[in-house]
Every structure is written in structure tokens, then in C-alpha cells.
N, CA, C and O atoms as a GROMACS GRO file, in nm:
protein
  316
    1MET      N    1  -2.035  -9.556  14.395
    1MET     CA    2  -2.011  -9.540  14.533
    1MET      C    3  -2.023  -9.687  14.600
    1MET      O    4  -2.109  -9.766  14.563
    2VAL      N    5  -1.935  -9.715  14.694
    2VAL     CA    6  -1.932  -9.833  14.773
    2VAL      C    7  -1.962  -9.791  14.920
    2VAL      O    8  -1.910  -9.698  14.982
    3GLU      N    9  -2.062  -9.886  14.966
    3GLU     CA   10  -2.104  -9.860  15.105
    3GLU      C   11  -2.094  -9.992  15.174
    3GLU      O   12  -2.108 -10.098  15.113
    4LEU      N   13  -2.068  -9.985  15.312
    4LEU     CA   14  -2.073 -10.108  15.388
    4LEU      C   15  -2.198 -10.131  15.454
    4LEU      O   16  -2.240 -10.049  15.535
    5VAL      N   17  -2.264 -10.238  15.427
    5VAL     CA   18  -2.400 -10.265  15.465
    5VAL      C   19  -2.411 -10.380  15.574
    5VAL      O   20  -2.371 -10.493  15.548
    6GLY      N   21  -2.469 -10.346  15.699
    6GLY     CA   22  -2.486 -10.450  15.804
    6GLY      C   23  -2.581 -10.552  15.775
    6GLY      O   24  -2.554 -10.669  15.803
    7ASP      N   25  -2.706 -10.516  15.714
    7ASP     CA   26  -2.804 -10.602  15.708
    7ASP      C   27  -2.838 -10.611  15.558
    7ASP      O   28  -2.902 -10.520  15.505
    8VAL      N   29  -2.798 -10.715  15.489
    8VAL     CA   30  -2.830 -10.711  15.345
    8VAL      C   31  -2.956 -10.787  15.322
    8VAL      O   32  -2.982 -10.808  15.204
    9ARG      N   33  -3.042 -10.833  15.413
    9ARG     CA   34  -3.158 -10.917  15.388
    9ARG      C   35  -3.252 -10.811  15.287
    9ARG      O   36  -3.313 -10.855  15.190
   10PRO      N   37  -3.254 -10.688  15.319
   10PRO     CA   38  -3.356 -10.617  15.224
   10PRO      C   39  -3.298 -10.607  15.083
   10PRO      O   40  -3.371 -10.569  14.992
   11LEU      N   41  -3.159 -10.642  15.057
   11LEU     CA   42  -3.098 -10.632  14.932
   11LEU      C   43  -3.088 -10.762  14.873
   11LEU      O   44  -3.028 -10.777  14.767
   12ARG      N   45  -3.147 -10.870  14.941
   12ARG     CA   46  -3.126 -11.008  14.888
   12ARG      C   47  -3.152 -11.037  14.741
   12ARG      O   48  -3.075 -11.110  14.679
   13ASP      N   49  -3.250 -10.988  14.687
   13ASP     CA   50  -3.283 -11.013  14.559
   13ASP      C   51  -3.201 -10.951  14.454
   13ASP      O   52  -3.194 -11.002  14.342
   14ASP      N   53  -3.130 -10.828  14.487
   14ASP     CA   54  -3.058 -10.770  14.406
   14ASP      C   55  -2.913 -10.839  14.407
   14ASP      O   56  -2.848 -10.849  14.303
   15LEU      N   57  -2.869 -10.883  14.523
   15LEU     CA   58  -2.746 -10.955  14.546
   15LEU      C   59  -2.746 -11.086  14.470
   15LEU      O   60  -2.646 -11.122  14.408
   16VAL      N   61  -2.880 -11.175  14.473
   16VAL     CA   62  -2.876 -11.280  14.402
   16VAL      C   63  -2.883 -11.270  14.249
   16VAL      O   64  -2.852 -11.367  14.180
   17GLU      N   65  -2.924 -11.148  14.193
   17GLU     CA   66  -2.921 -11.119  14.056
   17GLU      C   67  -2.768 -11.100  14.004
   17GLU      O   68  -2.724 -11.140  13.896
   18ILE      N   69  -2.697 -11.028  14.110
   18ILE     CA   70  -2.558 -11.012  14.059
   18ILE      C   71  -2.491 -11.135  14.074
   18ILE      O   72  -2.406 -11.167  13.991
   19TYR      N   73  -2.519 -11.214  14.174
   19TYR     CA   74  -2.447 -11.355  14.187
   19TYR      C   75  -2.476 -11.425  14.047
   19TYR      O   76  -2.384 -11.475  13.982
   20ARG      N   77  -2.597 -11.428  14.005
   20ARG     CA   78  -2.635 -11.506  13.888
   20ARG      C   79  -2.574 -11.459  13.770
   20ARG      O   80  -2.537 -11.536  13.681
   21ASP      N   81  -2.561 -11.313  13.761
   21ASP     CA   82  -2.492 -11.261  13.638
   21ASP      C   83  -2.336 -11.305  13.640
   21ASP      O   84  -2.284 -11.352  13.539
   22ALA      N   85  -2.263 -11.288  13.761
   22ALA     CA   86  -2.125 -11.336  13.777
   22ALA      C   87  -2.094 -11.482  13.765
   22ALA      O   88  -1.990 -11.518  13.711
   23PHE      N   89  -2.183 -11.574  13.814
   23PHE     CA   90  -2.134 -11.692  13.831
   23PHE      C   91  -2.207 -11.806  13.736
   23PHE      O   92  -2.168 -11.923  13.731
   24CYS      N   93  -2.311 -11.756  13.666
   24CYS     CA   94  -2.364 -11.840  13.561
   24CYS      C   95  -2.301 -11.818  13.429
   24CYS      O   96  -2.336 -11.886  13.333
   25ALA      N   97  -2.208 -11.727  13.420
   25ALA     CA   98  -2.136 -11.715  13.300
   25ALA      C   99  -2.007 -11.783  13.300
   25ALA      O  100  -1.956 -11.820  13.406
   26PRO      N  101  -1.948 -11.802  13.178
   26PRO     CA  102  -1.810 -11.873  13.175
   26PRO      C  103  -1.709 -11.789  13.257
   26PRO      O  104  -1.716 -11.667  13.245
   27PRO      N  105  -1.615 -11.842  13.338
   27PRO     CA  106  -1.584 -11.979  13.333
   27PRO      C  107  -1.661 -12.056  13.447
   27PRO      O  108  -1.641 -12.177  13.452
   28TYR      N  109  -1.735 -12.007  13.526
   28TYR     CA  110  -1.808 -12.063  13.640
   28TYR      C  111  -1.912 -12.168  13.594
   28TYR      O  112  -1.914 -12.287  13.625
   29GLU      N  113  -2.006 -12.096  13.507
   29GLU     CA  114  -2.116 -12.177  13.465
   29GLU      C  115  -2.196 -12.242  13.567
   29GLU      O  116  -2.232 -12.358  13.546
   30GLU      N  117  -2.230 -12.182  13.681
   30GLU     CA  118  -2.311 -12.240  13.769
   30GLU      C  119  -2.456 -12.250  13.731
   30GLU      O  120  -2.492 -12.166  13.648
   31THR      N  121  -2.536 -12.326  13.768
   31THR     CA  122  -2.674 -12.350  13.736
   31THR      C  123  -2.775 -12.269  13.832
   31THR      O  124  -2.742 -12.210  13.934
   32GLU      N  125  -2.895 -12.278  13.783
   32GLU     CA  126  -2.994 -12.204  13.859
   32GLU      C  127  -3.014 -12.276  13.988
   32GLU      O  128  -3.057 -12.209  14.083
   33ALA      N  129  -2.990 -12.400  14.005
   33ALA     CA  130  -2.990 -12.468  14.132
   33ALA      C  131  -2.868 -12.419  14.230
   33ALA      O  132  -2.878 -12.423  14.353
   34ASP      N  133  -2.751 -12.371  14.159
   34ASP     CA  134  -2.648 -12.316  14.236
   34ASP      C  135  -2.689 -12.173  14.294
   34ASP      O  136  -2.653 -12.133  14.405
   35VAL      N  137  -2.765 -12.105  14.207
   35VAL     CA  138  -2.816 -11.974  14.244
   35VAL      C  139  -2.911 -11.988  14.361
   35VAL      O  140  -2.894 -11.919  14.461
   36ALA      N  141  -3.010 -12.076  14.351
   36ALA     CA  142  -3.103 -12.103  14.465
   36ALA      C  143  -3.039 -12.142  14.590
   36ALA      O  144  -3.089 -12.118  14.700
   37GLN      N  145  -2.916 -12.211  14.572
   37GLN     CA  146  -2.849 -12.272  14.699
   37GLN      C  147  -2.787 -12.131  14.765
   37GLN      O  148  -2.800 -12.100  14.883
   38PHE      N  149  -2.729 -12.065  14.680
   38PHE     CA  150  -2.677 -11.930  14.734
   38PHE      C  151  -2.783 -11.844  14.808
   38PHE      O  152  -2.763 -11.792  14.918
   39ARG      N  153  -2.894 -11.834  14.741
   39ARG     CA  154  -3.004 -11.758  14.805
   39ARG      C  155  -3.058 -11.813  14.921
   39ARG      O  156  -3.073 -11.743  15.021
   40ASP      N  157  -3.092 -11.946  14.917
   40ASP     CA  158  -3.164 -12.003  15.029
   40ASP      C  159  -3.080 -12.074  15.138
   40ASP      O  160  -3.130 -12.112  15.244
   41GLU      N  161  -2.948 -12.091  15.107
   41GLU     CA  162  -2.859 -12.154  15.209
   41GLU      C  163  -2.740 -12.078  15.247
   41GLU      O  164  -2.722 -12.048  15.365
   42LYS      N  165  -2.654 -12.045  15.150
   42LYS     CA  166  -2.525 -11.983  15.162
   42LYS      C  167  -2.526 -11.855  15.218
   42LYS      O  168  -2.454 -11.825  15.313
   43LEU      N  169  -2.620 -11.760  15.154
   43LEU     CA  170  -2.627 -11.616  15.209
   43LEU      C  171  -2.669 -11.616  15.337
   43LEU      O  172  -2.596 -11.561  15.420
   44PRO      N  173  -2.809 -11.684  15.382
   44PRO     CA  174  -2.847 -11.674  15.521
   44PRO      C  175  -2.750 -11.732  15.618
   44PRO      O  176  -2.738 -11.687  15.731
   45GLU      N  177  -2.676 -11.843  15.568
   45GLU     CA  178  -2.581 -11.900  15.675
   45GLU      C  179  -2.464 -11.792  15.693
   45GLU      O  180  -2.424 -11.776  15.808
   46HIS      N  181  -2.412 -11.725  15.601
   46HIS     CA  182  -2.318 -11.626  15.622
   46HIS      C  183  -2.362 -11.516  15.694
   46HIS      O  184  -2.286 -11.458  15.772
   47LEU      N  185  -2.491 -11.477  15.672
   47LEU     CA  186  -2.535 -11.353  15.750
   47LEU      C  187  -2.527 -11.391  15.907
   47LEU      O  188  -2.523 -11.298  15.988
   48GLY      N  189  -2.524 -11.508  15.947
   48GLY     CA  190  -2.534 -11.533  16.090
   48GLY      C  191  -2.391 -11.556  16.151
   48GLY      O  192  -2.374 -11.567  16.272
   49ARG      N  193  -2.300 -11.561  16.069
   49ARG     CA  194  -2.158 -11.579  16.105
   49ARG      C  195  -2.097 -11.460  16.177
   49ARG      O  196  -2.133 -11.347  16.142
   50ASP      N  197  -2.002 -11.475  16.278
   50ASP     CA  198  -1.941 -11.370  16.328
   50ASP      C  199  -1.873 -11.273  16.241
   50ASP      O  200  -1.812 -11.316  16.143
   51GLY      N  201  -1.878 -11.144  16.267
   51GLY     CA  202  -1.802 -11.059  16.178
   51GLY      C  203  -1.844 -11.029  16.039
   51GLY      O  204  -1.776 -10.965  15.960
   52PHE      N  205  -1.970 -11.083  16.014
   52PHE     CA  206  -2.019 -11.069  15.869
   52PHE      C  207  -2.031 -10.926  15.832
   52PHE      O  208  -2.090 -10.845  15.904
   53ARG      N  209  -1.972 -10.893  15.711
   53ARG     CA  210  -1.982 -10.763  15.648
   53ARG      C  211  -2.007 -10.774  15.511
   53ARG      O  212  -1.976 -10.878  15.452
   54CYS      N  213  -2.064 -10.670  15.450
   54CYS     CA  214  -2.074 -10.680  15.311
   54CYS      C  215  -2.067 -10.536  15.246
   54CYS      O  216  -2.132 -10.442  15.292
   55ALA      N  217  -1.988 -10.527  15.141
   55ALA     CA  218  -1.973 -10.392  15.074
   55ALA      C  219  -2.043 -10.403  14.962
   55ALA      O  220  -2.034 -10.502  14.890
   56VAL      N  221  -2.130 -10.288  14.931
   56VAL     CA  222  -2.228 -10.295  14.814
   56VAL      C  223  -2.175 -10.185  14.729
   56VAL      O  224  -2.146 -10.078  14.784
   57ALA      N  225  -2.159 -10.201  14.606
   57ALA     CA  226  -2.128 -10.107  14.499
   57ALA      C  227  -2.267 -10.053  14.428
   57ALA      O  228  -2.359 -10.125  14.388
   58ARG      N  229  -2.260  -9.926  14.424
   58ARG     CA  230  -2.371  -9.862  14.344
   58ARG      C  231  -2.346  -9.776  14.247
   58ARG      O  232  -2.241  -9.712  14.250
   59ASP      N  233  -2.439  -9.760  14.142
   59ASP     CA  234  -2.426  -9.674  14.041
   59ASP      C  235  -2.559  -9.591  14.044
   59ASP      O  236  -2.657  -9.614  13.972
   60GLY      N  237  -2.549  -9.501  14.127
   60GLY     CA  238  -2.689  -9.428  14.152
   60GLY      C  239  -2.750  -9.517  14.258
   60GLY      O  240  -2.687  -9.554  14.357
   61ASP      N  241  -2.879  -9.550  14.232
   61ASP     CA  242  -2.964  -9.621  14.322
   61ASP      C  243  -2.936  -9.778  14.302
   61ASP      O  244  -2.959  -9.862  14.390
   62ARG      N  245  -2.880  -9.807  14.167
   62ARG     CA  246  -2.854  -9.952  14.129
   62ARG      C  247  -2.748 -10.013  14.197
   62ARG      O  248  -2.645  -9.949  14.216
   63ILE      N  249  -2.761 -10.137  14.239
   63ILE     CA  250  -2.649 -10.215  14.296
   63ILE      C  251  -2.589 -10.280  14.181
   63ILE      O  252  -2.662 -10.348  14.108
   64VAL      N  253  -2.459 -10.268  14.154
   64VAL     CA  254  -2.384 -10.322  14.047
   64VAL      C  255  -2.274 -10.426  14.091
   64VAL      O  256  -2.210 -10.490  14.007
   65GLY      N  257  -2.255 -10.439  14.222
   65GLY     CA  258  -2.159 -10.533  14.266
   65GLY      C  259  -2.164 -10.537  14.417
   65GLY      O  260  -2.213 -10.448  14.488
   66PHE      N  261  -2.103 -10.655  14.461
   66PHE     CA  262  -2.081 -10.667  14.612
   66PHE      C  263  -1.981 -10.761  14.643
   66PHE      O  264  -1.947 -10.846  14.561
   67ALA      N  265  -1.924 -10.751  14.770
   67ALA     CA  266  -1.834 -10.840  14.828
   67ALA      C  267  -1.867 -10.859  14.981
   67ALA      O  268  -1.906 -10.765  15.052
   68CYS      N  269  -1.851 -10.978  15.023
   68CYS     CA  270  -1.899 -11.007  15.169
   68CYS      C  271  -1.790 -11.111  15.223
   68CYS      O  272  -1.716 -11.182  15.155
   69GLY      N  273  -1.797 -11.101  15.349
   69GLY     CA  274  -1.705 -11.200  15.416
   69GLY      C  275  -1.741 -11.206  15.567
   69GLY      O  276  -1.830 -11.132  15.610
   70TYR      N  277  -1.678 -11.286  15.646
   70TYR     CA  278  -1.699 -11.293  15.784
   70TYR      C  279  -1.571 -11.353  15.840
   70TYR      O  280  -1.487 -11.405  15.767
   71THR      N  281  -1.560 -11.346  15.970
   71THR     CA  282  -1.455 -11.394  16.055
   71THR      C  283  -1.460 -11.541  16.053
   71THR      O  284  -1.546 -11.595  16.124
   72GLY      N  285  -1.382 -11.614  15.984
   72GLY     CA  286  -1.385 -11.773  15.981
   72GLY      C  287  -1.338 -11.830  16.112
   72GLY      O  288  -1.253 -11.782  16.187
   73ALA      N  289  -1.411 -11.946  16.125
   73ALA     CA  290  -1.366 -12.022  16.249
   73ALA      C  291  -1.318 -12.175  16.194
   73ALA      O  292  -1.358 -12.218  16.086
   74ARG      N  293  -1.241 -12.239  16.269
   74ARG     CA  294  -1.190 -12.364  16.231
   74ARG      C  295  -1.313 -12.463  16.199
   74ARG      O  296  -1.412 -12.484  16.270
   75GLY      N  297  -1.283 -12.518  16.076
   75GLY     CA  298  -1.380 -12.600  16.008
   75GLY      C  299  -1.479 -12.531  15.915
   75GLY      O  300  -1.559 -12.599  15.852
   76GLN      N  301  -1.477 -12.402  15.905
   76GLN     CA  302  -1.549 -12.323  15.801
   76GLN      C  303  -1.450 -12.306  15.687
   76GLN      O  304  -1.327 -12.312  15.699
   77PRO      N  305  -1.524 -12.283  15.566
   77PRO     CA  306  -1.442 -12.261  15.439
   77PRO      C  307  -1.367 -12.117  15.460
   77PRO      O  308  -1.422 -12.024  15.518
   78TRP      N  309  -1.233 -12.110  15.406
   78TRP     CA  310  -1.167 -11.991  15.406
   78TRP      C  311  -1.117 -11.948  15.536
   78TRP      O  312  -1.105 -11.827  15.559
   79THR      N  313  -1.084 -12.040  15.627
   79THR     CA  314  -1.029 -11.993  15.742
   79THR      C  315  -0.882 -11.961  15.740
   79THR      O  316  -0.827 -11.918  15.841
   0.00000   0.00000   0.00000
């Protein structure tokens, strides 16, 4: 099941674990410092951006994936 979630703050730890599983593996090979930056900087920053949305994929009660985005403005990544 996929659901659109407005406030992902209560899901932060689950999202961080999924981020770690996806991006610390090849070919990305991010480090724990990168994961900490996602948790402490990137995710909170994105939450405050206009149009932020997050789709969460669940298998029962377990979160197994997510995708998020926002309406980009000039000077932000992915505009």
C-alpha cells in the first residue's frame, strides 16, 4: 500500500533506515556521515519547503520505501 503523508516527522527514524539501506550500498556507497546529514539537515530542510509531499510504501505496518519532493524555486536543487 502507498499513502501520501503530510507530516513525516513521526516517521523520521523509519525513513532514515530506508535511506541508509538504499544509499550506503553500491553504487552510491554513502557514509554514516551522509546518513546523518540526511537526517539532521536535508530532511528537515525539505519538510519546510513549499509543496512538500511524501509517499510512503508499506507492507502491512512496516515502511518499505518512500519518495518525497517539493515545489522547487530558483536556486534550489532540481528546479
